[in-house]
BALOBA-1460 file (C-alpha; in Angstrom, 3 decimals):
// residues 395
<rec num="1" residu="x" x="-0.111" y="-0.020" z="0.113"/>
<rec num="2" residu="x" x="1.176" y="3.431" z="-1.043"/>
<rec num="3" residu="x" x="1.446" y="6.242" z="1.395"/>
<rec num="4" residu="x" x="1.027" y="9.746" z="0.593"/>
<rec num="5" residu="x" x="3.618" y="12.317" z="2.144"/>
<rec num="6" residu="x" x="2.833" y="14.906" z="4.383"/>
<rec num="7" residu="x" x="1.683" y="18.374" z="2.780"/>
<rec num="8" residu="x" x="3.301" y="21.669" z="4.130"/>
<rec num="9" residu="x" x="1.753" y="24.730" z="4.738"/>
<rec num="10" residu="x" x="3.598" y="28.210" z="5.361"/>
<rec num="11" residu="x" x="2.684" y="29.327" z="8.924"/>
<rec num="12" residu="x" x="3.852" y="31.247" z="11.727"/>
<rec num="13" residu="x" x="3.428" y="30.194" z="15.504"/>
<rec num="14" residu="x" x="2.739" y="33.418" z="17.350"/>
<rec num="15" residu="x" x="2.235" y="34.514" z="20.956"/>
<rec num="16" residu="x" x="-0.458" y="37.117" z="21.420"/>
<rec num="17" residu="x" x="-1.322" y="38.579" z="24.788"/>
<rec num="18" residu="x" x="-1.570" y="35.224" z="27.151"/>
<rec num="19" residu="x" x="-2.414" y="33.141" z="24.075"/>
<rec num="20" residu="x" x="-0.745" y="31.505" z="21.295"/>
<rec num="21" residu="x" x="-1.764" y="30.229" z="17.905"/>
<rec num="22" residu="x" x="-0.860" y="29.166" z="14.436"/>
<rec num="23" residu="x" x="-1.271" y="31.986" z="11.985"/>
<rec num="24" residu="x" x="-1.641" y="31.562" z="8.119"/>
<rec num="25" residu="x" x="-2.161" y="33.909" z="5.112"/>
<rec num="26" residu="x" x="-5.554" y="32.934" z="3.518"/>
<rec num="27" residu="x" x="-3.490" y="32.468" z="0.080"/>
<rec num="28" residu="x" x="-1.198" y="29.743" z="1.712"/>
<rec num="29" residu="x" x="-3.870" y="27.553" z="2.446"/>
<rec num="30" residu="x" x="-4.866" y="24.577" z="0.190"/>
<rec num="31" residu="x" x="-7.414" y="25.651" z="-2.204"/>
<rec num="32" residu="x" x="-10.179" y="23.584" z="-0.528"/>
<rec num="33" residu="x" x="-9.562" y="25.299" z="2.941"/>
<rec num="34" residu="x" x="-9.588" y="28.980" z="1.393"/>
<rec num="35" residu="x" x="-13.233" y="29.062" z="1.903"/>
<rec num="36" residu="x" x="-15.223" y="28.294" z="4.959"/>
<rec num="37" residu="x" x="-16.426" y="24.698" z="5.171"/>
<rec num="38" residu="x" x="-15.438" y="21.151" z="6.339"/>
<rec num="39" residu="x" x="-12.114" y="21.232" z="4.361"/>
<rec num="40" residu="x" x="-10.970" y="24.085" z="6.217"/>
<rec num="41" residu="x" x="-12.196" y="23.034" z="9.631"/>
<rec num="42" residu="x" x="-10.705" y="19.414" z="8.891"/>
<rec num="43" residu="x" x="-7.332" y="20.945" z="8.043"/>
<rec num="44" residu="x" x="-7.230" y="23.436" z="11.361"/>
<rec num="45" residu="x" x="-8.228" y="20.699" z="13.509"/>
<rec num="46" residu="x" x="-5.340" y="18.377" z="12.031"/>
<rec num="47" residu="x" x="-2.907" y="21.194" z="12.512"/>
<rec num="48" residu="x" x="-3.724" y="21.668" z="15.971"/>
<rec num="49" residu="x" x="-4.108" y="17.880" z="16.792"/>
<rec num="50" residu="x" x="-7.774" y="17.440" z="17.535"/>
<rec num="51" residu="x" x="-10.011" y="15.859" z="18.362"/>
<rec num="52" residu="x" x="-7.667" y="14.213" z="21.028"/>
<rec num="53" residu="x" x="-9.607" y="11.980" z="23.363"/>
<rec num="54" residu="x" x="-6.662" y="12.157" z="25.659"/>
<rec num="55" residu="x" x="-6.988" y="16.011" z="25.856"/>
<rec num="56" residu="x" x="-3.012" y="16.608" z="25.219"/>
<rec num="57" residu="x" x="-2.858" y="17.363" z="21.330"/>
<rec num="58" residu="x" x="0.247" y="15.538" z="21.416"/>
<rec num="59" residu="x" x="0.109" y="15.030" z="17.516"/>
<rec num="60" residu="x" x="-0.278" y="18.633" z="16.725"/>
<rec num="61" residu="x" x="0.645" y="22.454" z="17.264"/>
<rec num="62" residu="x" x="-2.005" y="22.680" z="20.162"/>
<rec num="63" residu="x" x="-1.112" y="23.028" z="23.952"/>
<rec num="64" residu="x" x="-4.282" y="21.312" z="25.314"/>
<rec num="65" residu="x" x="-5.555" y="24.663" z="26.649"/>
<rec num="66" residu="x" x="-8.088" y="27.044" z="25.301"/>
<rec num="67" residu="x" x="-5.288" y="29.474" z="25.432"/>
<rec num="68" residu="x" x="-3.305" y="27.504" z="22.769"/>
<rec num="69" residu="x" x="-5.901" y="25.493" z="20.762"/>
<rec num="70" residu="x" x="-6.150" y="28.657" z="18.276"/>
<rec num="71" residu="x" x="-5.927" y="29.300" z="14.793"/>
<rec num="72" residu="x" x="-5.867" y="32.447" z="12.701"/>
<rec num="73" residu="x" x="-6.407" y="33.337" z="8.949"/>
<rec num="74" residu="x" x="-5.308" y="36.764" z="7.798"/>
<rec num="75" residu="x" x="-6.095" y="38.333" z="4.395"/>
<rec num="76" residu="x" x="-5.598" y="41.564" z="2.484"/>
<rec num="77" residu="x" x="-8.892" y="43.430" z="2.904"/>
<rec num="78" residu="x" x="-11.395" y="44.630" z="0.178"/>
<rec num="79" residu="x" x="-12.889" y="47.016" z="2.649"/>
<rec num="80" residu="x" x="-12.489" y="50.515" z="2.750"/>
<rec num="81" residu="x" x="-10.101" y="51.919" z="5.603"/>
<rec num="82" residu="x" x="-9.193" y="48.504" z="6.601"/>
<rec num="83" residu="x" x="-5.718" y="46.775" z="5.659"/>
<rec num="84" residu="x" x="-6.381" y="43.200" z="6.547"/>
<rec num="85" residu="x" x="-9.397" y="40.864" z="7.339"/>
<rec num="86" residu="x" x="-8.842" y="38.641" z="10.558"/>
<rec num="87" residu="x" x="-10.494" y="35.378" z="11.022"/>
<rec num="88" residu="x" x="-10.445" y="33.471" z="14.373"/>
<rec num="89" residu="x" x="-11.051" y="29.404" z="14.711"/>
<rec num="90" residu="x" x="-11.153" y="28.119" z="18.369"/>
<rec num="91" residu="x" x="-10.358" y="24.733" z="17.963"/>
<rec num="92" residu="x" x="-11.916" y="22.241" z="20.455"/>
<rec num="93" residu="x" x="-9.670" y="19.968" z="22.082"/>
<rec num="94" residu="x" x="-11.503" y="16.665" z="22.194"/>
<rec num="95" residu="x" x="-14.510" y="17.391" z="19.929"/>
<rec num="96" residu="x" x="-14.661" y="17.342" z="16.140"/>
<rec num="97" residu="x" x="-15.450" y="21.146" z="15.776"/>
<rec num="98" residu="x" x="-14.055" y="24.710" z="15.226"/>
<rec num="99" residu="x" x="-15.831" y="27.487" z="16.901"/>
<rec num="100" residu="x" x="-16.115" y="30.397" z="14.576"/>
<rec num="101" residu="x" x="-18.464" y="32.315" z="16.782"/>
<rec num="102" residu="x" x="-16.018" y="34.908" z="18.541"/>
<rec num="103" residu="x" x="-13.032" y="36.783" z="18.520"/>
<rec num="104" residu="x" x="-9.480" y="36.211" z="20.283"/>
<rec num="105" residu="x" x="-8.786" y="39.580" z="21.913"/>
<rec num="106" residu="x" x="-5.375" y="38.339" z="22.923"/>
<rec num="107" residu="x" x="-4.294" y="36.927" z="19.459"/>
<rec num="108" residu="x" x="-5.473" y="40.274" z="18.048"/>
<rec num="109" residu="x" x="-2.155" y="41.666" z="19.363"/>
<rec num="110" residu="x" x="-0.443" y="39.617" z="16.981"/>
<rec num="111" residu="x" x="-2.220" y="40.269" z="13.861"/>
<rec num="112" residu="x" x="-0.772" y="43.561" z="13.185"/>
<rec num="113" residu="x" x="2.662" y="42.253" z="13.353"/>
<rec num="114" residu="x" x="1.941" y="39.134" z="11.393"/>
<rec num="115" residu="x" x="0.059" y="41.315" z="8.849"/>
<rec num="116" residu="x" x="3.189" y="43.772" z="8.367"/>
<rec num="117" residu="x" x="5.846" y="40.923" z="8.242"/>
<rec num="118" residu="x" x="3.570" y="38.760" z="5.738"/>
<rec num="119" residu="x" x="3.442" y="41.547" z="3.514"/>
<rec num="120" residu="x" x="-0.177" y="42.122" z="3.674"/>
<rec num="121" residu="x" x="0.045" y="45.987" z="4.589"/>
<rec num="122" residu="x" x="0.519" y="48.773" z="2.017"/>
<rec num="123" residu="x" x="4.345" y="49.862" z="2.646"/>
<rec num="124" residu="x" x="3.381" y="53.356" z="2.170"/>
<rec num="125" residu="x" x="1.252" y="52.984" z="5.508"/>
<rec num="126" residu="x" x="4.514" y="51.627" z="7.505"/>
<rec num="127" residu="x" x="6.800" y="53.829" z="8.927"/>
<rec num="128" residu="x" x="10.751" y="52.891" z="9.198"/>
<rec num="129" residu="x" x="10.722" y="53.735" z="12.692"/>
<rec num="130" residu="x" x="7.806" y="54.856" z="14.993"/>
<rec num="131" residu="x" x="4.275" y="53.338" z="15.092"/>
<rec num="132" residu="x" x="2.404" y="51.621" z="12.424"/>
<rec num="133" residu="x" x="-1.371" y="51.717" z="12.509"/>
<rec num="134" residu="x" x="-2.899" y="48.535" z="11.222"/>
<rec num="135" residu="x" x="-6.671" y="48.584" z="10.596"/>
<rec num="136" residu="x" x="-8.138" y="45.236" z="11.216"/>
<rec num="137" residu="x" x="-11.650" y="43.960" z="10.170"/>
<rec num="138" residu="x" x="-12.255" y="41.095" z="12.563"/>
<rec num="139" residu="x" x="-14.515" y="39.009" z="10.473"/>
<rec num="140" residu="x" x="-16.084" y="36.903" z="13.124"/>
<rec num="141" residu="x" x="-18.067" y="39.733" z="14.695"/>
<rec num="142" residu="x" x="-17.850" y="42.206" z="11.990"/>
<rec num="143" residu="x" x="-16.091" y="44.931" z="13.864"/>
<rec num="144" residu="x" x="-12.796" y="47.189" z="13.769"/>
<rec num="145" residu="x" x="-9.718" y="47.000" z="15.590"/>
<rec num="146" residu="x" x="-6.927" y="49.143" z="15.504"/>
<rec num="147" residu="x" x="-3.407" y="47.942" z="16.221"/>
<rec num="148" residu="x" x="-0.548" y="50.059" z="17.008"/>
<rec num="149" residu="x" x="2.525" y="48.369" z="16.286"/>
<rec num="150" residu="x" x="6.064" y="49.549" z="16.955"/>
<rec num="151" residu="x" x="8.561" y="49.631" z="14.216"/>
<rec num="152" residu="x" x="12.526" y="49.875" z="14.449"/>
<rec num="153" residu="x" x="14.747" y="49.748" z="11.385"/>
<rec num="154" residu="x" x="12.026" y="48.825" z="9.023"/>
<rec num="155" residu="x" x="10.909" y="45.839" z="11.043"/>
<rec num="156" residu="x" x="8.391" y="44.795" z="13.662"/>
<rec num="157" residu="x" x="10.023" y="45.708" z="16.974"/>
<rec num="158" residu="x" x="9.056" y="42.515" z="19.181"/>
<rec num="159" residu="x" x="11.614" y="42.994" z="22.205"/>
<rec num="160" residu="x" x="10.730" y="45.770" z="24.923"/>
<rec num="161" residu="x" x="9.997" y="46.387" z="28.558"/>
<rec num="162" residu="x" x="6.335" y="46.148" z="28.650"/>
<rec num="163" residu="x" x="5.333" y="43.694" z="31.062"/>
<rec num="164" residu="x" x="1.989" y="41.648" z="30.928"/>
<rec num="165" residu="x" x="0.855" y="39.676" z="33.822"/>
<rec num="166" residu="x" x="0.376" y="36.068" z="32.688"/>
<rec num="167" residu="x" x="3.415" y="36.415" z="30.363"/>
<rec num="168" residu="x" x="6.865" y="35.288" z="31.625"/>
<rec num="169" residu="x" x="8.971" y="37.898" z="29.511"/>
<rec num="170" residu="x" x="8.654" y="41.415" z="28.807"/>
<rec num="171" residu="x" x="8.282" y="42.322" z="25.046"/>
<rec num="172" residu="x" x="7.280" y="45.626" z="23.151"/>
<rec num="173" residu="x" x="4.110" y="47.131" z="23.770"/>
<rec num="174" residu="x" x="1.071" y="47.114" z="21.328"/>
<rec num="175" residu="x" x="-1.738" y="49.130" z="21.951"/>
<rec num="176" residu="x" x="-5.315" y="47.989" z="20.676"/>
<rec num="177" residu="x" x="-8.531" y="49.705" z="20.214"/>
<rec num="178" residu="x" x="-11.695" y="47.819" z="19.674"/>
<rec num="179" residu="x" x="-14.107" y="50.116" z="18.087"/>
<rec num="180" residu="x" x="-17.492" y="50.132" z="18.622"/>
<rec num="181" residu="x" x="-17.072" y="46.811" z="20.563"/>
<rec num="182" residu="x" x="-20.674" y="45.864" z="21.327"/>
<rec num="183" residu="x" x="-21.445" y="42.656" z="19.424"/>
<rec num="184" residu="x" x="-23.697" y="41.922" z="16.782"/>
<rec num="185" residu="x" x="-24.864" y="38.539" z="17.872"/>
<rec num="186" residu="x" x="-27.345" y="36.478" z="15.800"/>
<rec num="187" residu="x" x="-30.695" y="36.715" z="17.875"/>
<rec num="188" residu="x" x="-29.437" y="39.426" z="19.984"/>
<rec num="189" residu="x" x="-30.407" y="42.167" z="17.657"/>
<rec num="190" residu="x" x="-27.058" y="43.907" z="17.919"/>
<rec num="191" residu="x" x="-27.947" y="45.251" z="21.451"/>
<rec num="192" residu="x" x="-25.148" y="45.741" z="23.909"/>
<rec num="193" residu="x" x="-27.632" y="44.228" z="26.814"/>
<rec num="194" residu="x" x="-29.818" y="41.927" z="24.803"/>
<rec num="195" residu="x" x="-32.103" y="41.507" z="27.587"/>
<rec num="196" residu="x" x="-32.679" y="45.143" z="27.594"/>
<rec num="197" residu="x" x="-31.560" y="45.289" z="31.271"/>
<rec num="198" residu="x" x="-28.237" y="46.244" z="32.729"/>
<rec num="199" residu="x" x="-28.717" y="43.591" z="35.510"/>
<rec num="200" residu="x" x="-31.215" y="40.444" z="35.195"/>
<rec num="201" residu="x" x="-32.503" y="37.913" z="37.399"/>
<rec num="202" residu="x" x="-31.251" y="34.603" z="35.704"/>
<rec num="203" residu="x" x="-32.922" y="31.483" z="37.007"/>
<rec num="204" residu="x" x="-30.202" y="28.310" z="36.726"/>
<rec num="205" residu="x" x="-31.678" y="25.272" z="37.739"/>
<rec num="206" residu="x" x="-29.725" y="23.329" z="40.678"/>
<rec num="207" residu="x" x="-27.930" y="26.844" z="41.457"/>
<rec num="208" residu="x" x="-30.859" y="29.417" z="42.254"/>
<rec num="209" residu="x" x="-31.682" y="32.856" z="40.732"/>
<rec num="210" residu="x" x="-28.618" y="34.926" z="40.037"/>
<rec num="211" residu="x" x="-28.340" y="38.495" z="39.435"/>
<rec num="212" residu="x" x="-26.397" y="38.744" z="36.141"/>
<rec num="213" residu="x" x="-24.996" y="41.274" z="33.990"/>
<rec num="214" residu="x" x="-25.421" y="39.852" z="30.414"/>
<rec num="215" residu="x" x="-23.351" y="41.979" z="27.885"/>
<rec num="216" residu="x" x="-22.311" y="41.715" z="24.188"/>
<rec num="217" residu="x" x="-19.087" y="43.772" z="24.209"/>
<rec num="218" residu="x" x="-15.690" y="42.218" z="22.668"/>
<rec num="219" residu="x" x="-17.406" y="38.917" z="23.268"/>
<rec num="220" residu="x" x="-20.727" y="38.052" z="24.715"/>
<rec num="221" residu="x" x="-20.298" y="37.855" z="28.611"/>
<rec num="222" residu="x" x="-22.452" y="36.768" z="31.477"/>
<rec num="223" residu="x" x="-21.264" y="38.245" z="34.485"/>
<rec num="224" residu="x" x="-22.454" y="37.115" z="38.182"/>
<rec num="225" residu="x" x="-21.295" y="38.019" z="41.596"/>
<rec num="226" residu="x" x="-18.786" y="35.728" z="43.349"/>
<rec num="227" residu="x" x="-20.312" y="35.927" z="46.702"/>
<rec num="228" residu="x" x="-23.639" y="34.441" z="45.099"/>
<rec num="229" residu="x" x="-21.930" y="31.211" z="43.745"/>
<rec num="230" residu="x" x="-19.914" y="30.662" z="47.201"/>
<rec num="231" residu="x" x="-16.429" y="32.305" z="45.964"/>
<rec num="232" residu="x" x="-14.359" y="35.362" z="46.941"/>
<rec num="233" residu="x" x="-13.020" y="36.304" z="43.555"/>
<rec num="234" residu="x" x="-9.493" y="35.644" z="44.530"/>
<rec num="235" residu="x" x="-9.118" y="32.250" z="43.506"/>
<rec num="236" residu="x" x="-6.721" y="30.535" z="41.106"/>
<rec num="237" residu="x" x="-7.223" y="28.047" z="38.955"/>
<rec num="238" residu="x" x="-6.807" y="24.750" z="40.836"/>
<rec num="239" residu="x" x="-9.735" y="25.976" z="43.084"/>
<rec num="240" residu="x" x="-12.122" y="25.863" z="40.192"/>
<rec num="241" residu="x" x="-10.671" y="23.443" z="37.635"/>
<rec num="242" residu="x" x="-10.092" y="20.756" z="40.094"/>
<rec num="243" residu="x" x="-13.690" y="20.889" z="41.172"/>
<rec num="244" residu="x" x="-15.806" y="18.975" z="38.536"/>
<rec num="245" residu="x" x="-19.151" y="19.956" z="40.691"/>
<rec num="246" residu="x" x="-17.937" y="23.819" z="40.244"/>
<rec num="247" residu="x" x="-17.310" y="23.298" z="36.479"/>
<rec num="248" residu="x" x="-20.757" y="21.646" z="36.041"/>
<rec num="249" residu="x" x="-22.345" y="24.614" z="37.699"/>
<rec num="250" residu="x" x="-20.494" y="27.170" z="35.338"/>
<rec num="251" residu="x" x="-21.390" y="25.419" z="32.461"/>
<rec num="252" residu="x" x="-25.119" y="25.354" z="33.361"/>
<rec num="253" residu="x" x="-25.035" y="29.380" z="34.175"/>
<rec num="254" residu="x" x="-23.576" y="29.780" z="30.963"/>
<rec num="255" residu="x" x="-26.017" y="27.663" z="28.894"/>
<rec num="256" residu="x" x="-28.908" y="29.462" z="30.555"/>
<rec num="257" residu="x" x="-27.336" y="32.956" z="30.218"/>
<rec num="258" residu="x" x="-26.729" y="31.888" z="26.525"/>
<rec num="259" residu="x" x="-30.439" y="31.266" z="26.029"/>
<rec num="260" residu="x" x="-31.394" y="34.327" z="27.854"/>
<rec num="261" residu="x" x="-29.137" y="36.452" z="25.525"/>
<rec num="262" residu="x" x="-30.514" y="34.616" z="22.317"/>
<rec num="263" residu="x" x="-27.288" y="33.088" z="21.329"/>
<rec num="264" residu="x" x="-28.854" y="29.774" z="21.269"/>
<rec num="265" residu="x" x="-32.367" y="28.604" z="20.851"/>
<rec num="266" residu="x" x="-32.134" y="25.470" z="22.964"/>
<rec num="267" residu="x" x="-30.024" y="24.355" z="25.643"/>
<rec num="268" residu="x" x="-28.154" y="21.355" z="23.922"/>
<rec num="269" residu="x" x="-26.869" y="23.877" z="21.492"/>
<rec num="270" residu="x" x="-24.497" y="24.872" z="24.168"/>
<rec num="271" residu="x" x="-22.387" y="22.011" z="23.465"/>
<rec num="272" residu="x" x="-21.296" y="23.016" z="20.197"/>
<rec num="273" residu="x" x="-20.815" y="26.529" z="21.316"/>
<rec num="274" residu="x" x="-17.717" y="26.285" z="23.456"/>
<rec num="275" residu="x" x="-15.960" y="29.738" z="22.878"/>
<rec num="276" residu="x" x="-19.165" y="31.951" z="23.439"/>
<rec num="277" residu="x" x="-20.639" y="33.291" z="25.444"/>
<rec num="278" residu="x" x="-18.077" y="33.411" z="28.340"/>
<rec num="279" residu="x" x="-19.019" y="33.415" z="32.000"/>
<rec num="280" residu="x" x="-17.269" y="35.423" z="34.656"/>
<rec num="281" residu="x" x="-17.522" y="36.326" z="38.203"/>
<rec num="282" residu="x" x="-16.908" y="39.731" z="40.004"/>
<rec num="283" residu="x" x="-15.994" y="40.758" z="43.905"/>
<rec num="284" residu="x" x="-14.838" y="43.941" z="45.394"/>
<rec num="285" residu="x" x="-10.934" y="44.613" z="45.760"/>
<rec num="286" residu="x" x="-9.286" y="42.030" z="48.009"/>
<rec num="287" residu="x" x="-5.736" y="41.132" z="48.711"/>
<rec num="288" residu="x" x="-4.388" y="37.666" z="47.293"/>
<rec num="289" residu="x" x="-1.261" y="36.030" z="45.864"/>
<rec num="290" residu="x" x="-1.358" y="35.635" z="41.928"/>
<rec num="291" residu="x" x="-0.200" y="32.298" z="40.403"/>
<rec num="292" residu="x" x="3.208" y="33.705" z="39.646"/>
<rec num="293" residu="x" x="3.749" y="34.557" z="43.817"/>
<rec num="294" residu="x" x="3.227" y="38.073" z="43.113"/>
<rec num="295" residu="x" x="1.094" y="39.669" z="45.887"/>
<rec num="296" residu="x" x="-1.791" y="41.847" z="44.644"/>
<rec num="297" residu="x" x="-2.960" y="44.231" z="47.339"/>
<rec num="298" residu="x" x="-6.539" y="45.334" z="47.648"/>
<rec num="299" residu="x" x="-5.485" y="48.829" z="46.850"/>
<rec num="300" residu="x" x="-3.873" y="47.458" z="43.601"/>
<rec num="301" residu="x" x="-7.137" y="46.867" z="41.774"/>
<rec num="302" residu="x" x="-10.673" y="48.358" z="41.233"/>
<rec num="303" residu="x" x="-12.182" y="44.916" z="41.413"/>
<rec num="304" residu="x" x="-11.706" y="41.360" z="41.168"/>
<rec num="305" residu="x" x="-12.793" y="39.098" z="37.851"/>
<rec num="306" residu="x" x="-12.251" y="35.330" z="37.068"/>
<rec num="307" residu="x" x="-13.512" y="34.204" z="33.868"/>
<rec num="308" residu="x" x="-13.877" y="30.830" z="32.364"/>
<rec num="309" residu="x" x="-12.901" y="29.895" z="28.680"/>
<rec num="310" residu="x" x="-13.819" y="26.462" z="27.265"/>
<rec num="311" residu="x" x="-14.881" y="25.088" z="30.484"/>
<rec num="312" residu="x" x="-12.078" y="25.800" z="32.366"/>
<rec num="313" residu="x" x="-11.094" y="28.944" z="34.559"/>
<rec num="314" residu="x" x="-8.735" y="30.921" z="32.573"/>
<rec num="315" residu="x" x="-5.149" y="31.480" z="33.754"/>
<rec num="316" residu="x" x="-5.091" y="35.255" z="33.339"/>
<rec num="317" residu="x" x="-8.012" y="36.797" z="31.208"/>
<rec num="318" residu="x" x="-9.127" y="36.510" z="27.791"/>
<rec num="319" residu="x" x="-8.788" y="39.847" z="25.666"/>
<rec num="320" residu="x" x="-12.155" y="39.854" z="24.380"/>
<rec num="321" residu="x" x="-13.512" y="39.276" z="27.823"/>
<rec num="322" residu="x" x="-11.254" y="42.524" z="29.198"/>
<rec num="323" residu="x" x="-13.123" y="44.325" z="26.692"/>
<rec num="324" residu="x" x="-16.550" y="43.424" z="28.102"/>
<rec num="325" residu="x" x="-15.236" y="43.963" z="31.629"/>
<rec num="326" residu="x" x="-14.046" y="47.489" z="30.711"/>
<rec num="327" residu="x" x="-17.389" y="48.382" z="28.863"/>
<rec num="328" residu="x" x="-19.436" y="46.939" z="31.522"/>
<rec num="329" residu="x" x="-17.292" y="48.806" z="34.172"/>
<rec num="330" residu="x" x="-17.828" y="52.058" z="32.382"/>
<rec num="331" residu="x" x="-21.715" y="51.807" z="32.859"/>
<rec num="332" residu="x" x="-23.219" y="52.737" z="36.138"/>
<rec num="333" residu="x" x="-25.375" y="49.883" z="37.627"/>
<rec num="334" residu="x" x="-23.774" y="46.874" z="35.951"/>
<rec num="335" residu="x" x="-22.430" y="44.299" z="38.334"/>
<rec num="336" residu="x" x="-19.054" y="44.859" z="37.111"/>
<rec num="337" residu="x" x="-19.096" y="48.607" z="37.782"/>
<rec num="338" residu="x" x="-20.914" y="48.074" z="41.166"/>
<rec num="339" residu="x" x="-17.955" y="45.930" z="42.098"/>
<rec num="340" residu="x" x="-15.640" y="48.629" z="41.248"/>
<rec num="341" residu="x" x="-17.311" y="50.814" z="43.610"/>
<rec num="342" residu="x" x="-19.985" y="52.411" z="41.250"/>
<rec num="343" residu="x" x="-20.349" y="55.557" z="39.393"/>
<rec num="344" residu="x" x="-19.058" y="56.600" z="36.054"/>
<rec num="345" residu="x" x="-15.713" y="55.869" z="35.134"/>
<rec num="346" residu="x" x="-13.404" y="55.588" z="31.845"/>
<rec num="347" residu="x" x="-11.047" y="53.015" z="33.084"/>
<rec num="348" residu="x" x="-10.478" y="49.879" z="35.426"/>
<rec num="349" residu="x" x="-7.660" y="47.843" z="36.860"/>
<rec num="350" residu="x" x="-9.018" y="44.411" z="37.775"/>
<rec num="351" residu="x" x="-7.368" y="41.432" z="39.248"/>
<rec num="352" residu="x" x="-7.378" y="38.353" z="37.527"/>
<rec num="353" residu="x" x="-5.250" y="34.703" z="38.362"/>
<rec num="354" residu="x" x="-2.012" y="36.040" z="37.069"/>
<rec num="355" residu="x" x="-1.932" y="39.601" z="38.158"/>
<rec num="356" residu="x" x="-3.722" y="42.889" z="37.052"/>
<rec num="357" residu="x" x="-4.734" y="44.429" z="33.695"/>
<rec num="358" residu="x" x="-5.859" y="47.840" z="32.997"/>
<rec num="359" residu="x" x="-8.639" y="48.425" z="30.625"/>
<rec num="360" residu="x" x="-10.269" y="51.672" z="29.159"/>
<rec num="361" residu="x" x="-13.716" y="52.374" z="27.590"/>
<rec num="362" residu="x" x="-15.559" y="55.396" z="26.309"/>
<rec num="363" residu="x" x="-19.307" y="54.922" z="27.107"/>
<rec num="364" residu="x" x="-22.287" y="57.309" z="26.697"/>
<rec num="365" residu="x" x="-25.781" y="56.697" z="27.643"/>
<rec num="366" residu="x" x="-28.943" y="58.304" z="26.028"/>
<rec num="367" residu="x" x="-32.504" y="57.437" z="27.579"/>
<rec num="368" residu="x" x="-31.299" y="54.219" z="29.074"/>
<rec num="369" residu="x" x="-29.679" y="53.290" z="25.893"/>
<rec num="370" residu="x" x="-25.711" y="52.992" z="26.099"/>
<rec num="371" residu="x" x="-23.045" y="53.193" z="23.257"/>
<rec num="372" residu="x" x="-19.233" y="52.523" z="23.647"/>
<rec num="373" residu="x" x="-17.177" y="53.988" z="21.100"/>
<rec num="374" residu="x" x="-14.169" y="51.883" z="21.877"/>
<rec num="375" residu="x" x="-12.373" y="49.907" z="24.506"/>
<rec num="376" residu="x" x="-8.453" y="50.082" z="24.707"/>
<rec num="377" residu="x" x="-5.894" y="47.985" z="26.275"/>
<rec num="378" residu="x" x="-2.433" y="46.983" z="25.774"/>
<rec num="379" residu="x" x="-0.904" y="43.604" z="24.907"/>
<rec num="380" residu="x" x="2.291" y="42.302" z="23.365"/>
<rec num="381" residu="x" x="2.977" y="39.794" z="20.704"/>
<rec num="382" residu="x" x="5.996" y="38.096" z="19.099"/>
<rec num="383" residu="x" x="6.944" y="35.478" z="16.734"/>
<rec num="384" residu="x" x="7.723" y="32.235" z="18.372"/>
<rec num="385" residu="x" x="8.560" y="30.014" z="15.163"/>
<rec num="386" residu="x" x="8.113" y="30.541" z="11.364"/>
<rec num="387" residu="x" x="8.189" y="28.119" z="8.286"/>
<rec num="388" residu="x" x="5.811" y="25.337" z="7.520"/>
<rec num="389" residu="x" x="3.690" y="23.329" z="9.328"/>
<rec num="390" residu="x" x="3.005" y="19.742" z="8.093"/>
<rec num="391" residu="x" x="-0.086" y="17.524" z="7.959"/>
<rec num="392" residu="x" x="-1.184" y="14.136" z="6.604"/>
<rec num="393" residu="x" x="-3.012" y="14.824" z="3.171"/>
<rec num="394" residu="x" x="-6.941" y="14.588" z="3.737"/>
<rec num="395" residu="x" x="-8.134" y="11.136" z="3.335"/>
């Protein structure tokens, strides 16, 4: 029996914020994978090493966590006033699907650097030294992201002294602006608050009726109070991820919240929608020791937030969830805003399992309707490896 050799595809393995993923130019993918569909999904799953019943992704590029089971496709944009189109695929670790329902805010930081280095941005828009402004169309959610990428001697600057909690080593700072971040989700009517309320009573069987802020900004997110579900907001990963009962509770909250938000029409649909919505719990400031051993004082933060991604407590904070946090914090009366002390504010610094993060948002209200023009935060990114990724040919 003759065996076919592996195919090789030009790819770049990058860290963006507290995530890692495999980046592709659309034009470099096999022809069948250049359009959405089963061939593309199958290819990306094979690249990452999914589905893996062992949950390790040993036979692929994935790292067996929600932060490292990620793929990105970048192409030149045909849209006015945009440089590139950015499509994000969250690959399930142990199941056969790729979730295209949302963005990755962390990997958004790597899109600008990749696009410049891959020749996808008009050279006339790239300074030899200074900061390049890359206009990104986020195709999953139909939103604009502006990436400010430092340049030195005509190349993307990757080294620097910017420190990001959750990332071990310093790097160059990349500022991101998430423009008009209220997500336009199908079934949610494009509303930032799809239920029409800043706080709802969310009935969750087996848990009770919880106060919840359900918001579409950055990524659909369900916020609940830590105290209402028996937590302090100072928890690290092991406190949640080693507790199957807790994980089941959070998934139940997520499913019923998604139903109320109009993201799903029946509860069983949540099983194939791992990436969105996110579920998070908030608390007032308190002292704790981060996963790195760093002490975070109550006076160092405005509030505490812990968020789950793909069924597990995240080791830091998803970038899109940080946008949701900053947006909700800017709107008086949400659970996030109340945990931060209430009242109008343009930025918050919140504590997460790895340390702290500052995020800003510009919000305005009119007759009970709220709009946010943009959310702003800083991340970093760098190339880890570049060349070709190899996969067996499709059967």
